[in-house]
N, C-alpha and C positions, 0 to 999 in steps of 0.2 A: 349687861346683856350685849355692850356693843361689841366687843370683847371673845364673847361666847360666837359673838355671829360670822365676826373675819376668823373666826378656828376655823369654824365649819366652812366656809367658802374658800382659804386657802387650803386646808382638808381635801374638797371638791375639786379645786381644780389640779392640786396636784393627782391623787388621783387618776383625775381623765388625764393627763399628760402621760399618765406610766400606761392608762389602756392602749393611745393612742401611740404609742412606742410601740409597744406590737403591732407585728406585723407578717404576715404567712411569705412564702416565699412566692411569685408569680412564675408562668410557664409562658416562655415569649422570643420573639430575636433578639439577638446581642451583636454588638459590631464590636470589633477590634479595631482600633483608629490610631493615626499617628498624628497629634495636634501639631497645625506650623501655623504662621503667623508674613502676613507680609503686607503685597500695593497690587492696587490694580496698577497695567500699566500700558498704553496706548501701540498699538503693532511697533515695530521698528523705530520705536523711541528712543530719539536720542537729544543731547546736550549739547548745542550751536557753541564753536569755540574760536577765536580767529590764531590766523599760526603769527600775527604779528602782532607788534604795539605802537599804541597812536592814539589819537584823542576822534571815539566817534562823531564822525561828522555828521553822517542822518541815517536813519530809520524809515526805512521802507516800506516798514508792516506794519499789523496792530493784533496784536492776540485774537486767538479767538478766528483766523481771518484762513480761507484756504492759500494754498500757493501751490504754486509748480515746479517740476523741476528746474531748477538753475534761473530761479527765480531772484530777482537781487533780492538781501533782504538789511543790509547794513555796509554805512560804508565808508571807510574810516582816510585821515588824513594821509594822502600818496607825492609830499610835493620834491621830496625828494625822488621816491622810488619813481617818477615821471621823468622827472630832468633824469636821473639814470636812462629809463627805458627810449628818451630823447636822447640823449649821447651816443646807444651803440644801434641806436636804427643808421644817424649819419655815418657812423662810425663805418657802417654795414653797406652803407648807398654808394661811401664813395672808397668799397670794396671794388664794388661791382664797376662803378664806374671806371678803377682803374686795371677791368680787365681786358681792356683794350691795347694799354698797353704793355701788362702784362703776355696776351696772347702774340701781341707784336713779336716781346724776347723771349716768348717761346718758338714763332718761325722763323726769327732769327738763326736760334739755336738749334733750329730744327735743318737748316741751311748747314748750317758749321757743321754739321754730324755726315750732312751727305757728300761733301765736302770733305769730310776728313777719312770717312765709307770708298770713295772715290782714291783719293790718295792712299789708303792702304792696299787697296787690285791694283794697283798699277804699281807700285812700288812690290809686294807679292809678288807681278807676276816678272818684273827683273831679280828679283833673289832668286824662284822658281827657273829663270832659263839662263842663268849663272851659276847657278847652283848645281846645273847637268855639265857645266864645258868649264868647269872648276877643274876639274880632275884629267882637264887634258893641254892645264899650262897654256891659256886663252886668253885669262883673266889672270892679272896678280893676283895674289894674296891680300897685298892693300885697297888692291881695290873692289873683291871681296867683298872683305871687310864694310869695307865703307856702302857698300849695297846692304848686305846683310843688316847694317844698323839703320839705316835709312828705313824700310822693313820693320826694324821692330818699333821706330821709332813712330811711324804710321799706324804701327797698331797698335802704341800706347795714346795714340793720340784721338785717336777713333775712338778708344775705350770712355779717352777723360772726357772726353764730346758727351758719347749717350751718358755716361752718368752724372754730366752738369744740367744735360738732359730732361730727365729721370727727376732732377733735384729739382729744378724752377717750376716742375709738371708739380709735385708733390709740395711745395712752399705753398703753390698756389690754391691748388686745394685742399688743404691745410687750412691757411688765410680765411677762405671762404667759409670754410665752417668751424671755425674761429668764434670769425664775428656771424655768424647765423646763433650759432650755439649762447655765444653772448646774448645776442638781441630778443632769442629765445626764453634766456632765465629771465632778463630784463623783465619781457612783457607779461610771464609768468607769477613772479616779485608782485610786480604793479594789480598784476589781477588779483594775489590774495590780501589786498586790501579791499578789494568789492567781496562779500561776502555771500555765497548764495547757497539757492535752498539744494540736496544730495537729490532727492525726489517729493514726488508729488503725495497733498497733505494736510494735515490740520496747522499752524503755528495753535501753541497751544497758549503760551507767555515769553515776554518779552519781559528779561533779566538787568536792565543796562535803562538807560537814558540820553539823551543826545550831549556833545559835550566835554564828556567821562573819559577819561584815559582808563583804555583795555588793556590788556598784554594776553598770552596764552593761556593762563591760567585761568582769567573770568571768564563763569558762563553766561555767554548773551542772550537765551532762550533755548524753549526747549519744543523740538518737533516732532510729529507722529503719524501715525494711519489715521483719517479721520474715521468716524463709529466703527472702529477695529480693533477690540482690546484684549489683555490675555493678564492672566494671574500672575504672578512673583512670589513664590512663597519660599521660606529658608531652614529649614527641618534641621534638629539636632543631630551631633554625629550617635550621638547614641542609639535615635532612629532610624539612618539615613540606609542600613543595613538590608530594611524591610519595605522600600519604596521603591515600589516599578514601576515602568511607562503603563498608560493607558489605565495605571488601577483611580477606580473613583471617588472623587473630594466632596465633602458637604461645605461650601461655603457661606458663613457669616456675615453680615455687615454693619457697619452702625448706622449706612445708611438705610439701610434698609430693616427695619427693627422685627422679630417674632418673624422671619423669614429667611427659608434655607435655601441654598442652589445648589445644584450641581454641577459639577465638572470632572474633568479630567486631567491624569496627570499627559502631558505632551512631550518634556525635555528634562532632561536632568543633567545639571551642572557635572560630571567628574568628577571638582574639585574644592577641597575645602575650605572656609575665610578661616584664614588663622584666627583674625581679629576676635571671631564672634562663635568660633569652632561649629560652622552649620555648613549647609550644601542649598546653591541655589536648584530651585526647578521652576518649572512653568508652565502651568495649566491655561485649560480654556474650557470657558462655560459651558453645559452642554445645553440648560437653558439661562438663552441669557439677558441679566436683568432691564428695564427698559429705559434707564440714563445711563451712565456711567462715566467717568470724567481719574483723567489721570493723577494717579495718589490718593485714594484713597482706600484706606486698612482695610484690610477683610481679613477674617480667623477660620479656619480650615481643619477640616479630619478627615484626614487619609486614610481608607478606608481599606484596611489589611487584607482581613477578610468576617464575614457571617454564617451565623450556627441559626437555625430555627427550632422552635419547640425545647427552648433551655430554659431550666431551672434559674432564676436568678432571684438578686437579694439588691436590695441598693448599697451601694460602697462603701456607705456612711454605717451601715449596718457591720462591717466586717472590723474584727479588732482582733491588731498585731496582723495583719494582712490572711490569716486561714483559720479564724476562729470567729466563732460567733456564741451570741447566747443565748437560750433557751431557756424558759418558762422560768427563767429573769434569772435564777442563779447556776444552771447549767453551763459553765465555759466547755465548747464542742470546738474540738482539730476539725476542718473542712479541708474539701479537696475543690479549691479552684480552677477555672477554663477561662474565657476569655473575657476582659474587660472592656468598657466604655468610662467616659472621664464623670457615669450616671451609678450603674452595676454593673455586678459582674454573678459572673456563670460556677453554679453550683456542679460539681461533677458527682461530690459524695460525704457523706456526711448525713443529710438534710432531705427529711423527708416535706414535701409540697403543702401537709397539712399540720405543720411543726407550723406556733410559733415563737419569734424572733425578736430583740429588742435590742435598740440602740445602748450599745456602748454607753457611758455615762461620763 
């Protein structure tokens, strides 16, 4: 008796399941979309790094606090840099003190140039006068050659004095510039041991501890705009050609169960990541969730197009992509149109009042 009753129950369950498998197409909207996944990021979010290697001496901030542009975040031990800066400053100050001595040398050289110029003017006058009368045999050839040689020497001495004066001025300027630049380089190097914020915002996380050895490869903190977020998504290379700016996006998050948020495509990065074979896009919420945090995971469907009043069936009722099972026994070919992750549009081959069954 028990065996017979069990057989009846199994038969009824099987009959009910088969009956439930039979459905009719529905009329409604179907949306074609591209799937993407990604993270929530703060606007202008960036990771802070040091440009130097050293021991982290002091952390001046805590996670979660607001920060201002130029605010000191971290201090790295910089004894050597401070000594280099002090030495460069002493060299610069010494060069400034020596300016008076060098200026005296320049004044002396300028007087030498003026004296050479006066001598040149005199010797040129004598040369010109003797050159006019030499044809009258008033001056011997030997005396004229002496006058000509004196004029040439005076001209050479004047040009040499001018060149020496120019070199002395250039040397002074170069020494001053060199010492000034060397001081600025050392001051900049020393300032690099004090890591400051690049803009005003919020410090989301501190990734290191005081006393640790840091280098340019070690991230120190994460900073971004306060209460301003964007969605960073990765789209497969096979779907990327269909994605355009301003397209609507439907976003879901584990943090907000059973809720869908609207967003739109704002930026497309026109280069593929060779490792993941994906493209990066950025989007912004149209209706922003009440609370957001950086690095929350999201899933998204980028809407390509929507068709209203379409004949649709569940996607899992489709057999081999273009066949449906009608009246349990008839395998019929259909022409499909748009599809999403749940349903597919039927263009030809099936009427709205016909019953189809899920393939076994």
